[in-house]
Backbone of each chain as ProteinMPNN parsed JSONL, in Angstrom:
{"seq_chain_A": "XXXXXXXXXXXXXXXXXXXXXXXXXXXXXXXXXXXXXXXXXXXXXXXXXXXXXXXXXXXXXXXXXXXXXXXXXXXXXXXXXXXXXXXXXXXXXXXXXXXXXXXXXXXXXXXXXXXXXXXXXXXXXXXXXXXXXXXXXXXXXXXXXXX", "coords_chain_A": {"N_chain_A": [[0.731, -1.217, -0.021], [0.879, 2.361, -0.902], [2.107, 5.615, 0.458], [0.087, 7.315, -0.117], [-2.595, 6.042, -0.451], [-2.412, 4.781, 2.09], [-2.595, 7.389, 3.815], [-4.82, 8.312, 3.341], [-6.822, 6.487, 3.509], [-6.176, 6.318, 6.861], [-7.709, 9.412, 6.682], [-9.987, 8.927, 5.991], [-11.282, 6.942, 7.966], [-10.752, 8.699, 10.055], [-12.685, 10.853, 9.364], [-14.618, 9.281, 9.365], [-15.296, 8.147, 12.008], [-15.336, 10.284, 13.575], [-17.174, 12.244, 13.167], [-19.268, 10.62, 12.721], [-19.743, 10.091, 15.087], [-20.671, 12.465, 15.801], [-22.679, 13.201, 14.219], [-24.339, 10.826, 15.043], [-24.629, 11.506, 17.939], [-25.571, 14.588, 17.417], [-27.962, 14.087, 16.191], [-29.756, 12.695, 17.641], [-30.251, 14.381, 19.57], [-30.938, 16.72, 18.76], [-33.652, 15.724, 17.581], [-34.535, 15.121, 20.074], [-35.118, 18.168, 20.728], [-33.15, 19.74, 21.787], [-31.301, 22.995, 22.114], [-29.842, 24.998, 19.678], [-27.32, 25.628, 20.536], [-25.918, 24.21, 21.771], [-25.138, 21.897, 20.005], [-23.867, 23.285, 17.9], [-21.189, 23.836, 19.91], [-20.643, 21.044, 20.101], [-20.226, 20.441, 16.837], [-17.607, 22.2, 16.421], [-16.118, 21.293, 18.416], [-15.919, 18.433, 17.067], [-14.892, 19.394, 14.4], [-11.922, 20.427, 15.324], [-11.644, 18.698, 16.322], [-11.103, 16.529, 14.274], [-9.294, 18.009, 12.741], [-6.865, 18.013, 14.83], [-6.172, 15.543, 15.077], [-5.858, 14.721, 12.372], [-3.717, 15.787, 11.275], [-1.821, 14.67, 13.544], [-1.722, 12.288, 12.733], [-1.596, 12.11, 10.0], [1.329, 13.639, 9.721], [2.649, 11.407, 11.374], [2.133, 9.713, 9.163], [3.82, 10.632, 7.528], [6.448, 11.103, 8.199], [7.275, 8.107, 8.373], [7.477, 7.523, 6.147], [8.731, 7.792, 2.831], [8.749, 11.033, 1.102], [7.166, 11.59, -1.393], [5.808, 12.778, -4.802], [2.81, 14.028, -6.431], [1.691, 12.725, -9.394], [0.675, 12.3, -12.647], [-1.305, 10.499, -13.011], [-2.429, 10.325, -9.538], [-3.094, 12.933, -10.263], [-5.401, 12.371, -12.024], [-6.789, 10.707, -11.054], [-7.766, 12.193, -8.797], [-9.434, 13.608, -9.73], [-11.33, 12.397, -10.868], [-12.595, 11.284, -8.583], [-13.475, 13.593, -7.52], [-15.449, 14.688, -9.332], [-16.691, 12.423, -8.833], [-17.766, 13.0, -6.238], [-19.51, 15.263, -6.272], [-21.364, 14.621, -8.008], [-22.686, 13.109, -5.964], [-23.285, 14.879, -3.904], [-24.817, 16.693, -5.401], [-26.841, 14.907, -6.22], [-28.0, 14.889, -3.787], [-28.356, 17.551, -3.133], [-30.666, 17.883, -4.77], [-32.674, 16.311, -3.839], [-33.718, 17.391, -1.612], [-34.044, 19.822, -1.995], [-36.688, 18.876, -3.554], [-37.663, 17.571, -1.345], [-38.602, 19.373, -0.053], [-39.815, 21.576, -1.328], [-41.842, 20.515, -3.191], [-44.038, 19.203, -2.126], [-45.394, 21.901, -1.556], [-45.908, 23.191, -3.744], [-47.548, 21.435, -4.925], [-49.672, 20.728, -3.267], [-51.294, 20.814, -0.616], [-50.415, 19.962, 1.615], [-47.57, 20.556, 4.248], [-43.676, 21.237, 3.72], [-41.804, 18.462, 4.446], [-41.307, 17.81, 8.144], [-38.542, 16.902, 8.796], [-36.933, 18.328, 7.558], [-36.399, 21.038, 7.826], [-36.196, 23.673, 10.535], [-33.962, 23.453, 13.058], [-32.766, 20.792, 11.971], [-31.478, 21.519, 9.746], [-29.131, 22.773, 9.19], [-27.673, 20.671, 9.972], [-28.218, 18.257, 8.706], [-27.657, 19.208, 6.126], [-24.302, 19.487, 6.553], [-24.155, 17.015, 6.794], [-24.595, 15.862, 4.459], [-22.627, 16.875, 2.906], [-20.62, 16.254, 4.042], [-20.899, 13.078, 3.547], [-20.506, 13.186, 0.773], [-17.353, 14.147, 1.086], [-16.648, 11.838, 2.268], [-17.567, 10.357, -0.102], [-15.878, 10.973, -1.668], [-12.977, 10.464, -1.206], [-12.961, 7.784, -0.946], [-13.719, 6.72, -3.318], [-11.413, 7.44, -4.418], [-9.51, 5.697, -2.817], [-10.726, 3.436, -4.066], [-9.942, 3.681, -7.032], [-6.888, 3.714, -6.844], [-6.799, 1.422, -6.051], [-8.198, -0.571, -7.756], [-7.468, 0.321, -10.236], [-7.492, 2.596, -13.007]], "CA_chain_A": [[-0.002, 0.026, 0.267], [1.702, 3.57, -0.93], [2.117, 6.477, 1.339], [-1.092, 8.149, -0.747], [-3.583, 5.062, 0.136], [-2.355, 5.099, 3.612], [-2.529, 8.49, 4.481], [-6.551, 8.505, 2.264], [-7.423, 5.571, 4.144], [-6.431, 7.291, 7.428], [-8.354, 10.401, 6.683], [-11.415, 8.143, 6.067], [-11.449, 6.565, 9.221], [-11.007, 9.792, 11.299], [-13.588, 11.548, 9.055], [-15.919, 8.448, 9.974], [-15.084, 8.251, 14.06], [-15.563, 11.783, 14.21], [-18.343, 12.953, 11.986], [-20.227, 9.885, 12.653], [-20.393, 10.114, 16.402], [-21.243, 14.208, 16.394], [-24.176, 12.83, 13.182], [-24.959, 9.961, 16.004], [-25.344, 12.093, 19.122], [-26.543, 16.008, 17.3], [-29.645, 13.918, 15.461], [-30.283, 12.4, 19.287], [-30.242, 15.547, 20.725], [-32.47, 17.623, 17.292], [-34.563, 15.267, 18.098], [-34.966, 15.718, 21.57], [-35.434, 19.295, 21.147], [-31.978, 20.061, 22.594], [-30.726, 24.231, 22.327], [-28.76, 24.384, 18.827], [-26.47, 26.426, 20.852], [-25.304, 22.686, 22.044], [-24.751, 21.486, 18.55], [-22.959, 24.602, 17.438], [-20.324, 23.742, 20.366], [-20.154, 19.787, 19.576], [-19.789, 21.219, 15.481], [-16.603, 23.044, 16.585], [-15.388, 20.134, 18.755], [-15.823, 17.735, 16.335], [-13.907, 20.191, 13.476], [-11.373, 20.907, 15.746], [-10.7, 17.291, 16.907], [-10.732, 15.984, 13.096], [-7.896, 19.001, 12.307], [-5.795, 17.9, 15.314], [-6.287, 14.037, 14.69], [-5.548, 14.667, 11.235], [-2.281, 16.682, 11.849], [-0.763, 14.175, 14.229], [-1.65, 10.669, 11.976], [-0.168, 12.827, 8.599], [2.786, 13.57, 10.421], [3.535, 10.15, 11.923], [2.676, 8.797, 7.988], [4.719, 11.172, 6.559], [7.903, 10.337, 9.052], [7.753, 6.66, 8.538], [7.805, 6.547, 5.088], [9.465, 8.638, 2.024], [8.111, 11.928, 0.175], [6.238, 11.464, -2.726], [5.133, 13.503, -5.741], [1.857, 13.468, -7.731], [2.042, 13.018, -11.3], [-0.779, 12.42, -13.644], [-2.2, 9.463, -12.904], [-2.796, 10.985, -8.567], [-4.189, 14.061, -10.711], [-6.103, 12.25, -12.61], [-7.706, 9.462, -9.71], [-8.422, 13.454, -7.83], [-10.682, 14.685, -10.271], [-12.961, 11.342, -11.24], [-13.206, 11.412, -7.256], [-13.996, 14.717, -6.871], [-16.301, 14.558, -9.934], [-18.088, 11.797, -7.933], [-18.289, 13.618, -4.672], [-19.757, 16.368, -6.666], [-22.323, 14.064, -8.463], [-23.415, 12.508, -4.807], [-23.87, 16.567, -3.505], [-25.913, 16.945, -6.45], [-28.254, 14.183, -6.242], [-28.51, 15.141, -2.283], [-29.438, 18.592, -2.793], [-31.6, 17.944, -5.931], [-33.699, 15.569, -3.115], [-33.317, 18.092, -0.621], [-35.383, 20.553, -3.064], [-37.543, 18.226, -3.988], [-38.667, 17.118, -0.395], [-38.577, 20.927, 0.95], [-40.676, 22.485, -2.086], [-42.709, 19.671, -4.08], [-45.181, 19.435, -1.429], [-45.683, 23.22, -1.027], [-46.206, 23.811, -4.64], [-48.478, 20.985, -5.788], [-50.3, 20.268, -2.157], [-51.853, 22.336, 0.543], [-48.922, 19.659, 2.108], [-46.369, 21.48, 4.705], [-42.558, 20.458, 4.068], [-40.883, 17.472, 5.479], [-40.81, 18.35, 9.158], [-37.43, 16.371, 9.33], [-36.366, 18.767, 6.16], [-36.889, 22.375, 8.146], [-35.946, 23.638, 11.311], [-32.838, 23.015, 13.804], [-31.89, 19.87, 11.593], [-31.021, 21.869, 8.3], [-27.549, 22.904, 8.637], [-27.135, 19.362, 10.602], [-28.466, 17.399, 7.091], [-26.469, 20.009, 5.229], [-22.995, 19.201, 7.249], [-23.831, 15.166, 6.786], [-24.645, 15.969, 3.101], [-21.135, 17.641, 2.379], [-19.362, 14.899, 4.927], [-21.041, 12.529, 2.62], [-19.856, 13.559, -0.405], [-16.1, 14.398, 1.309], [-16.259, 10.403, 2.234], [-17.709, 9.37, -1.547], [-13.972, 11.559, -2.579], [-12.006, 9.672, -0.348], [-13.695, 5.917, -1.121], [-13.294, 6.739, -4.708], [-9.864, 7.666, -4.477], [-8.717, 4.441, -2.449], [-10.838, 2.572, -5.02], [-8.966, 3.659, -8.006], [-5.567, 3.652, -6.398], [-6.27, -0.176, -5.906], [-8.458, -0.894, -9.265], [-6.995, 1.109, -11.627], [-8.486, 3.515, -14.105]], "C_chain_A": [[0.898, 1.11, -0.129], [0.97, 4.436, -0.004], [0.555, 7.059, 1.108], [-2.022, 7.49, 0.16], [-3.768, 4.837, 1.701], [-3.216, 6.289, 4.655], [-4.628, 8.963, 3.896], [-7.841, 7.542, 3.69], [-7.79, 6.099, 6.073], [-7.928, 8.545, 7.745], [-9.804, 9.593, 6.796], [-11.945, 8.023, 7.018], [-11.592, 7.94, 10.21], [-12.069, 10.523, 10.764], [-15.142, 10.575, 9.588], [-16.178, 8.142, 11.797], [-15.936, 9.341, 14.421], [-16.881, 12.206, 14.156], [-19.337, 11.811, 12.833], [-20.869, 9.417, 13.874], [-20.365, 11.68, 16.487], [-22.594, 13.536, 15.418], [-25.191, 12.712, 14.565], [-25.776, 11.175, 16.908], [-26.511, 13.563, 18.848], [-28.086, 15.56, 16.738], [-30.345, 13.654, 16.905], [-30.724, 13.5, 19.538], [-31.331, 16.789, 20.047], [-33.572, 17.422, 17.874], [-35.405, 15.425, 19.285], [-35.007, 17.313, 22.053], [-34.494, 20.29, 21.591], [-31.541, 21.843, 21.866], [-29.601, 23.897, 20.91], [-27.18, 25.196, 19.418], [-25.338, 25.025, 21.229], [-24.521, 22.089, 20.648], [-23.699, 22.402, 18.008], [-21.29, 24.241, 17.925], [-20.119, 22.222, 20.176], [-19.782, 19.669, 17.973], [-18.307, 21.221, 15.516], [-15.298, 22.098, 17.067], [-15.175, 18.998, 17.629], [-14.713, 18.32, 14.897], [-12.646, 19.824, 13.882], [-10.604, 19.337, 15.826], [-10.289, 16.389, 15.243], [-9.054, 16.915, 12.869], [-6.526, 18.003, 13.076], [-5.605, 16.08, 14.902], [-5.754, 13.851, 13.284], [-3.875, 15.15, 10.861], [-0.844, 15.529, 12.358], [-0.636, 12.444, 13.337], [-1.052, 10.661, 10.732], [1.274, 13.14, 9.016], [3.139, 12.652, 10.307], [3.433, 9.633, 10.34], [4.25, 9.364, 7.59], [6.402, 11.255, 6.972], [7.908, 9.012, 8.884], [7.736, 6.426, 7.003], [8.207, 8.125, 4.196], [8.337, 9.965, 1.42], [7.748, 11.495, -0.82], [5.534, 12.246, -3.727], [4.432, 13.133, -6.512], [2.199, 13.952, -8.729], [0.672, 12.917, -11.674], [-1.779, 11.45, -13.098], [-3.087, 9.952, -11.081], [-3.996, 12.518, -9.482], [-5.474, 13.388, -11.075], [-7.715, 11.486, -11.717], [-8.495, 11.134, -8.857], [-9.482, 14.019, -8.56], [-11.763, 14.14, -10.902], [-13.017, 11.439, -9.974], [-14.023, 12.368, -6.932], [-15.661, 14.922, -7.405], [-17.827, 13.059, -9.349], [-18.318, 12.125, -6.858], [-19.231, 14.84, -5.735], [-21.112, 15.658, -7.273], [-23.771, 13.747, -7.155], [-24.011, 13.931, -4.182], [-24.965, 16.902, -4.075], [-26.909, 16.425, -6.024], [-29.116, 14.588, -5.118], [-29.314, 16.707, -2.486], [-30.624, 18.801, -3.646], [-33.153, 17.322, -4.543], [-33.92, 16.123, -1.963], [-34.368, 19.33, -1.19], [-36.76, 20.077, -3.254], [-38.57, 17.936, -2.678], [-39.012, 18.347, 0.512], [-39.723, 21.865, -0.111], [-41.85, 21.391, -3.101], [-43.781, 19.897, -3.334], [-45.765, 20.58, -1.416], [-46.49, 23.896, -2.27], [-47.434, 23.204, -5.57], [-50.041, 20.675, -4.902], [-50.534, 21.066, -1.195], [-50.893, 22.038, 1.65], [-47.793, 20.677, 3.235], [-44.825, 20.664, 4.088], [-42.339, 19.307, 5.151], [-40.76, 17.859, 6.985], [-39.197, 18.01, 9.274], [-36.49, 17.268, 8.505], [-36.365, 20.483, 6.428], [-36.084, 22.714, 9.933], [-34.409, 23.439, 12.125], [-31.934, 21.85, 12.947], [-32.026, 20.425, 10.427], [-29.888, 21.945, 8.05], [-26.709, 21.598, 9.266], [-27.199, 18.654, 9.521], [-27.153, 18.221, 6.059], [-24.975, 19.512, 5.098], [-23.073, 17.475, 6.696], [-23.843, 15.256, 5.635], [-22.905, 16.366, 2.537], [-20.22, 16.536, 3.154], [-19.52, 13.83, 3.863], [-20.139, 12.281, 1.104], [-18.341, 13.265, -0.278], [-16.054, 12.79, 1.263], [-16.194, 9.622, 1.132], [-16.075, 9.9, -2.288], [-13.602, 10.616, -2.415], [-12.226, 7.877, -1.128], [-13.123, 5.468, -2.736], [-11.964, 6.348, -5.04], [-9.233, 6.363, -4.035], [-9.569, 4.147, -3.679], [-10.501, 2.515, -5.96], [-8.011, 3.022, -7.787], [-5.891, 1.945, -6.412], [-6.735, -0.772, -7.176], [-8.253, -0.399, -10.23], [-7.966, 2.05, -12.332], [-8.454, 3.484, -15.402]], "O_chain_A": [[2.009, 0.877, 0.347], [-0.204, 4.318, 0.347], [-0.149, 7.242, 2.101], [-2.335, 7.967, 1.251], [-4.804, 4.742, 2.359], [-3.974, 6.219, 5.623], [-5.323, 9.908, 4.271], [-8.878, 7.767, 4.315], [-8.902, 6.237, 6.582], [-8.785, 8.539, 8.628], [-10.577, 9.77, 7.737], [-12.952, 8.673, 7.298], [-12.518, 8.08, 11.009], [-12.687, 11.052, 11.687], [-16.237, 10.968, 9.991], [-17.203, 7.989, 12.463], [-16.877, 9.406, 15.212], [-17.569, 12.484, 15.138], [-20.171, 12.287, 13.604], [-21.894, 8.749, 14.007], [-19.898, 12.072, 17.556], [-23.618, 13.386, 16.083], [-26.054, 13.438, 15.06], [-26.911, 11.632, 16.773], [-27.574, 13.803, 19.421], [-29.093, 16.268, 16.765], [-31.332, 14.293, 17.271], [-31.93, 13.506, 19.786], [-32.177, 17.487, 20.605], [-34.328, 18.2, 18.455], [-36.584, 15.753, 19.415], [-34.959, 17.718, 23.214], [-34.807, 21.466, 21.777], [-31.504, 21.676, 20.647], [-28.785, 22.976, 20.896], [-26.154, 25.267, 18.742], [-24.144, 24.996, 20.931], [-23.302, 21.949, 20.549], [-22.603, 21.926, 17.714], [-20.339, 24.243, 17.144], [-18.901, 22.116, 20.036], [-18.987, 18.76, 17.732], [-17.684, 20.427, 14.811], [-14.156, 22.011, 16.616], [-13.993, 18.753, 17.39], [-13.819, 17.573, 14.498], [-12.03, 19.031, 13.169], [-9.469, 18.973, 15.516], [-9.267, 15.709, 15.15], [-7.941, 16.389, 12.867], [-5.595, 17.46, 12.481], [-4.565, 15.726, 14.346], [-5.19, 12.784, 13.041], [-3.123, 14.562, 10.083], [0.324, 15.438, 11.982], [0.328, 11.679, 13.375], [-0.303, 9.797, 10.274], [2.244, 12.711, 8.391], [3.929, 12.432, 9.389], [4.473, 9.101, 9.952], [5.335, 8.805, 7.429], [7.337, 11.431, 6.191], [8.912, 8.584, 9.453], [7.946, 5.296, 6.562], [8.058, 9.251, 4.67], [7.134, 9.714, 1.354], [8.507, 10.57, -1.108], [4.361, 12.401, -3.388], [4.715, 12.24, -7.311], [2.737, 15.007, -9.063], [-0.291, 13.393, -11.072], [-2.943, 11.726, -12.806], [-4.316, 9.971, -11.152], [-5.164, 12.859, -9.293], [-6.532, 13.735, -10.549], [-8.935, 11.646, -11.754], [-9.644, 11.108, -8.416], [-10.314, 14.796, -8.091], [-12.754, 14.708, -11.361], [-14.097, 12.027, -9.91], [-15.05, 12.246, -6.263], [-16.666, 15.149, -6.731], [-19.043, 12.891, -9.44], [-19.224, 11.503, -6.302], [-19.868, 15.201, -4.745], [-22.115, 16.284, -6.931], [-24.986, 13.939, -7.193], [-25.226, 14.009, -4.002], [-25.962, 17.334, -3.498], [-27.838, 17.045, -5.508], [-30.343, 14.687, -5.13], [-30.46, 16.988, -2.135], [-31.469, 19.664, -3.411], [-34.268, 17.835, -4.447], [-34.372, 15.362, -1.108], [-35.436, 19.571, -0.628], [-37.777, 20.759, -3.132], [-39.798, 17.994, -2.731], [-39.592, 18.282, 1.595], [-40.392, 22.77, 0.387], [-42.727, 22.011, -3.702], [-44.571, 20.754, -3.73], [-46.972, 20.428, -1.227], [-47.361, 24.759, -2.157], [-48.086, 23.775, -6.444], [-51.137, 20.47, -5.423], [-49.848, 22.073, -1.018], [-50.462, 22.876, 2.443], [-47.25, 21.621, 2.661], [-44.892, 19.437, 4.017], [-42.631, 19.294, 6.347], [-39.687, 18.455, 7.066], [-38.529, 18.863, 9.859], [-35.284, 17.075, 8.659], [-36.336, 21.23, 5.45], [-35.414, 21.796, 10.404], [-33.58, 23.196, 11.248], [-30.71, 21.813, 13.065], [-32.861, 19.807, 9.767], [-29.37, 21.453, 7.048], [-25.493, 21.439, 9.157], [-26.083, 18.267, 9.174], [-26.127, 17.809, 5.518], [-24.436, 19.2, 4.036], [-22.089, 16.871, 6.269], [-22.873, 14.611, 5.237], [-22.346, 15.772, 1.614], [-19.163, 16.106, 2.692], [-18.512, 13.54, 3.218], [-19.4, 11.401, 0.663], [-17.811, 12.473, -1.057], [-15.464, 12.312, 0.294], [-15.438, 8.667, 0.955], [-15.398, 9.336, -3.147], [-13.723, 9.717, -3.247], [-11.42, 7.155, -1.715], [-12.492, 4.509, -3.181], [-11.505, 5.386, -5.655], [-8.42, 5.865, -4.813], [-9.058, 4.734, -4.633], [-10.508, 1.361, -6.388], [-7.889, 1.891, -8.257], [-4.987, 1.256, -6.884], [-5.923, -1.457, -7.799], [-8.912, -0.68, -11.232], [-9.169, 2.104, -12.079], [-9.219, 4.192, -16.056]]}, "seq_chain_B": "XXXXXXXXXXXXXXXXXXXXXXXXXXXXXXXXXXXXXXXXXXXXXXXXXXXXXXXXXXXXXXXXXXXXXXXXX", "coords_chain_B": {"N_chain_B": [[-20.195, 0.208, -23.938], [-17.136, 1.083, -25.47], [-13.915, 0.135, -25.039], [-10.619, 0.608, -24.654], [-7.732, -1.34, -25.699], [-4.235, -1.612, -24.226], [-1.517, -2.992, -24.239], [1.806, -3.627, -22.388], [5.653, -4.038, -23.01], [6.793, -3.093, -21.089], [7.731, -4.472, -18.557], [9.89, -6.639, -19.845], [11.135, -4.911, -20.618], [12.849, -3.425, -19.037], [13.636, -5.468, -17.317], [15.854, -6.114, -19.685], [17.349, -3.898, -19.8], [19.275, -3.769, -18.219], [18.382, -4.911, -15.765], [16.867, -2.923, -14.73], [15.168, -0.721, -12.076], [12.218, -0.471, -10.937], [11.193, 1.875, -9.891], [14.029, 3.222, -10.57], [12.882, 2.964, -13.188], [10.612, 4.713, -12.516], [11.781, 7.111, -11.891], [13.55, 8.054, -14.133], [11.252, 8.552, -15.687], [9.597, 10.421, -14.464], [7.626, 9.996, -12.821], [5.319, 8.549, -10.645], [6.752, 5.495, -8.399], [4.741, 3.927, -8.092], [2.396, 4.784, -10.369], [4.286, 3.27, -12.247], [3.922, 0.624, -11.425], [1.172, 0.4, -11.469], [0.806, 1.312, -14.253], [2.671, -1.036, -15.659], [1.246, -3.349, -14.917], [-1.265, -2.831, -16.549], [-2.823, -1.187, -15.536], [-3.771, 1.724, -15.717], [-3.696, 3.774, -18.135], [-1.127, 5.418, -19.542], [-0.58, 9.455, -20.052], [0.319, 10.301, -23.528], [2.516, 12.007, -23.584], [4.11, 10.875, -21.061], [3.755, 8.289, -22.389], [6.057, 8.245, -24.284], [8.242, 9.495, -22.816], [8.89, 6.991, -21.755], [9.376, 5.226, -23.757], [11.38, 6.768, -23.99], [13.244, 6.204, -22.139], [13.907, 3.583, -22.61], [15.321, 3.631, -25.009], [13.861, 3.487, -27.085], [11.228, 2.57, -29.909], [8.23, 3.712, -29.347], [6.285, 1.868, -30.518], [7.317, 0.005, -29.581], [7.257, -0.579, -27.31], [4.532, 0.093, -26.293], [1.198, -2.031, -27.194], [-1.219, -1.714, -29.209], [-4.656, -3.192, -28.871], [-6.451, -3.007, -29.535], [-10.424, -2.391, -30.386], [-12.309, -3.212, -27.551], [-15.084, -4.49, -27.779]], "CA_chain_B": [[-19.182, 1.39, -24.316], [-15.559, 0.521, -26.146], [-12.844, 0.259, -24.03], [-8.843, 0.527, -25.137], [-6.98, -2.823, -24.578], [-3.047, -1.845, -24.27], [-0.356, -3.879, -23.66], [3.037, -3.165, -22.567], [6.614, -4.808, -22.652], [7.567, -2.277, -19.768], [8.548, -5.517, -17.446], [10.494, -7.252, -20.083], [12.776, -3.755, -21.275], [13.311, -3.321, -18.047], [15.33, -6.74, -17.527], [16.629, -6.256, -20.589], [18.009, -2.885, -20.04], [20.534, -3.817, -17.023], [17.577, -4.823, -14.629], [16.501, -1.371, -14.34], [14.233, -1.245, -11.159], [10.843, 0.094, -11.379], [11.646, 2.926, -9.225], [14.672, 3.878, -11.487], [12.391, 4.189, -14.464], [9.817, 6.426, -12.179], [12.864, 8.454, -11.865], [13.818, 7.992, -15.073], [10.435, 9.456, -16.346], [9.209, 11.657, -13.693], [6.222, 9.429, -12.421], [5.618, 7.635, -8.792], [6.461, 4.313, -8.549], [2.835, 2.87, -7.935], [2.472, 4.537, -11.127], [5.421, 2.672, -13.241], [3.329, -0.626, -11.35], [-0.019, 0.057, -12.485], [1.178, 0.635, -15.957], [2.779, -2.104, -16.271], [0.284, -4.367, -14.305], [-2.603, -2.529, -17.555], [-4.408, -0.783, -14.949], [-3.627, 2.901, -16.162], [-3.048, 3.787, -19.459], [-0.542, 6.571, -19.361], [-0.679, 10.176, -21.218], [1.3, 10.223, -24.396], [4.019, 12.135, -22.98], [4.64, 9.692, -20.417], [4.815, 7.179, -23.038], [7.186, 9.014, -25.128], [9.204, 9.563, -22.133], [9.323, 5.593, -20.962], [10.215, 4.853, -24.721], [13.123, 6.997, -24.409], [14.32, 5.723, -21.046], [14.413, 2.7, -22.949], [16.204, 3.852, -26.09], [13.355, 2.51, -28.227], [10.352, 3.308, -30.34], [7.123, 3.609, -28.461], [5.547, 0.849, -30.329], [8.265, -1.358, -29.443], [6.981, -0.787, -25.849], [2.594, -0.206, -25.869], [0.853, -2.369, -28.47], [-2.2, -2.01, -29.171], [-4.981, -4.178, -29.521], [-7.71, -2.789, -30.576], [-11.217, -2.204, -29.42], [-13.215, -4.391, -26.653], [-16.575, -4.456, -27.578]], "C_chain_B": [[-17.945, 1.013, -24.418], [-14.567, 0.662, -24.969], [-11.218, -0.017, -24.671], [-8.577, -0.692, -24.596], [-5.62, -2.537, -25.096], [-2.47, -2.303, -23.603], [0.637, -3.257, -23.848], [4.117, -4.131, -22.385], [7.508, -3.985, -21.406], [8.767, -3.601, -19.005], [9.641, -6.032, -18.075], [12.173, -6.051, -20.589], [12.978, -3.855, -20.085], [14.524, -4.632, -17.838], [16.015, -6.838, -18.281], [17.835, -4.941, -20.674], [18.931, -2.528, -18.425], [19.614, -3.924, -16.087], [16.954, -3.484, -14.145], [14.924, -2.181, -13.403], [12.932, -0.286, -11.676], [10.632, 1.787, -10.805], [13.01, 3.984, -10.126], [14.088, 4.374, -12.571], [11.67, 5.303, -14.216], [10.697, 7.519, -12.047], [13.029, 9.101, -13.217], [13.023, 8.865, -16.281], [9.616, 10.138, -15.824], [7.584, 11.381, -13.307], [6.825, 8.901, -11.23], [5.859, 6.01, -9.115], [5.284, 3.518, -8.702], [2.43, 3.516, -10.092], [2.742, 3.507, -12.734], [4.166, 1.231, -13.169], [1.831, -0.611, -11.859], [-0.041, 0.127, -14.092], [1.591, -0.621, -16.319], [1.819, -3.501, -16.257], [-1.573, -4.032, -15.565], [-3.628, -2.284, -16.916], [-4.628, 0.802, -15.201], [-3.076, 3.247, -17.348], [-2.368, 5.532, -19.665], [-0.874, 7.57, -20.688], [0.518, 9.955, -22.442], [2.328, 10.865, -24.577], [4.616, 11.427, -22.036], [5.237, 8.359, -21.241], [5.589, 7.013, -23.807], [8.393, 8.973, -23.907], [9.816, 8.167, -21.952], [10.038, 5.199, -22.437], [11.798, 5.084, -24.846], [13.905, 6.496, -23.587], [14.584, 4.771, -21.583], [15.336, 2.567, -24.514], [15.306, 3.036, -27.261], [11.916, 2.623, -28.945], [9.223, 3.243, -29.481], [6.5, 2.493, -28.491], [6.121, -0.766, -29.957], [7.777, -1.341, -27.805], [5.436, -1.111, -25.321], [2.368, -0.864, -27.594], [-0.676, -2.51, -28.017], [-3.47, -2.788, -29.106], [-6.278, -4.363, -29.585], [-9.103, -2.397, -29.635], [-12.1, -3.246, -29.08], [-14.67, -3.811, -26.853], [-17.453, -4.582, -26.405]], "O_chain_B": [[-17.482, 0.527, -23.386], [-14.734, 1.461, -24.047], [-10.961, -1.124, -25.145], [-8.933, -1.137, -23.504], [-5.399, -2.967, -26.228], [-2.628, -2.233, -22.384], [0.849, -2.52, -24.812], [3.833, -5.107, -21.692], [8.621, -4.279, -20.971], [9.996, -3.651, -18.941], [10.624, -6.103, -17.338], [13.38, -6.209, -20.768], [13.612, -4.907, -19.995], [15.727, -4.706, -18.091], [16.994, -7.552, -18.065], [18.865, -4.945, -21.348], [19.125, -1.482, -17.804], [19.756, -3.027, -15.256], [16.628, -3.309, -12.971], [14.17, -3.137, -13.583], [12.87, 0.436, -12.671], [9.969, 2.659, -11.367], [12.928, 5.205, -10.261], [14.281, 5.486, -13.063], [11.656, 6.366, -14.836], [10.356, 8.701, -12.094], [12.774, 10.275, -13.487], [13.473, 9.498, -17.237], [8.743, 10.611, -16.553], [6.633, 12.154, -13.415], [7.982, 8.773, -10.831], [5.215, 5.404, -9.972], [5.081, 2.561, -9.449], [2.25, 2.658, -10.955], [2.044, 3.181, -13.694], [3.602, 0.778, -14.165], [1.372, -1.508, -12.566], [-0.603, -0.599, -14.911], [1.003, -1.282, -17.175], [1.666, -4.365, -17.12], [-2.617, -4.679, -15.481], [-4.791, -2.637, -17.112], [-5.742, 1.206, -14.868], [-1.892, 2.975, -17.549], [-3.023, 6.552, -19.877], [-1.223, 7.195, -21.807], [1.584, 9.422, -22.132], [3.118, 10.594, -25.481], [5.835, 11.323, -22.174], [6.265, 7.692, -21.12], [5.969, 5.901, -24.174], [9.444, 8.388, -24.17], [11.04, 8.035, -21.971], [11.22, 4.861, -22.382], [12.779, 4.477, -25.277], [15.077, 6.25, -23.872], [15.763, 4.524, -21.329], [15.867, 1.545, -24.949], [15.752, 2.237, -28.084], [11.188, 2.905, -27.993], [9.446, 2.387, -28.625], [6.097, 1.893, -27.494], [5.718, -1.929, -29.997], [8.082, -2.344, -27.16], [5.049, -1.942, -24.499], [2.9, -0.545, -28.658], [-1.205, -3.065, -27.053], [-2.994, -3.701, -29.78], [-7.01, -5.35, -29.659], [-9.007, -2.143, -28.434], [-12.605, -4.033, -29.88], [-15.222, -2.908, -26.225], [-18.675, -4.513, -26.539]]}, "name": "protein", "num_of_chains": 2, "seq": "XXXXXXXXXXXXXXXXXXXXXXXXXXXXXXXXXXXXXXXXXXXXXXXXXXXXXXXXXXXXXXXXXXXXXXXXXXXXXXXXXXXXXXXXXXXXXXXXXXXXXXXXXXXXXXXXXXXXXXXXXXXXXXXXXXXXXXXXXXXXXXXXXXXXXXXXXXXXXXXXXXXXXXXXXXXXXXXXXXXXXXXXXXXXXXXXXXXXXXXXXXXXXXXXXXXXXXXXXXXX"}
């Protein structure tokens, strides 16, 4: 396994652990009606945790292996993976738009209660994290299976 | 969708060129060793520029390195 793959795998594990924990706790808190201030604090804590863990793990990986420059294959894999992440984000956004607008356009039904209020920023962040995980997973896939 | 099938003789050419290592070829071409491995195993088709650089590293013509196998329908 190359240094790039190890680095990607480490980022994936950190993101899944920290944000996975954040989203489980936050969705429970929002559904229980806790104030947004607590969620904001949890979000800041999650982001700081990711930054600190990334610095430690990536520094360790860099010290254990020789530095490696990117080449055309790395850049191609990165572009293809970002495209996949963008597709994922777009699909999520369109689902979001449909959920919040379609019921109010054609019927008198209110939009889904899960797509409004305190859940909006949490679900938007979830969408971005899912897109980011898609980018990392597809990069790992392309490195393993080839392009 | 049609996909291209490009085979190569990089492994054989490396051994015929003083048993050149993948790392040495990567440095001569200006890519990473992982890219050379991917090209050798047919997991990545390099750009025209990299293909020319690989051929230049072995002092051979490009069609001595890469063989186009036609379209797989």
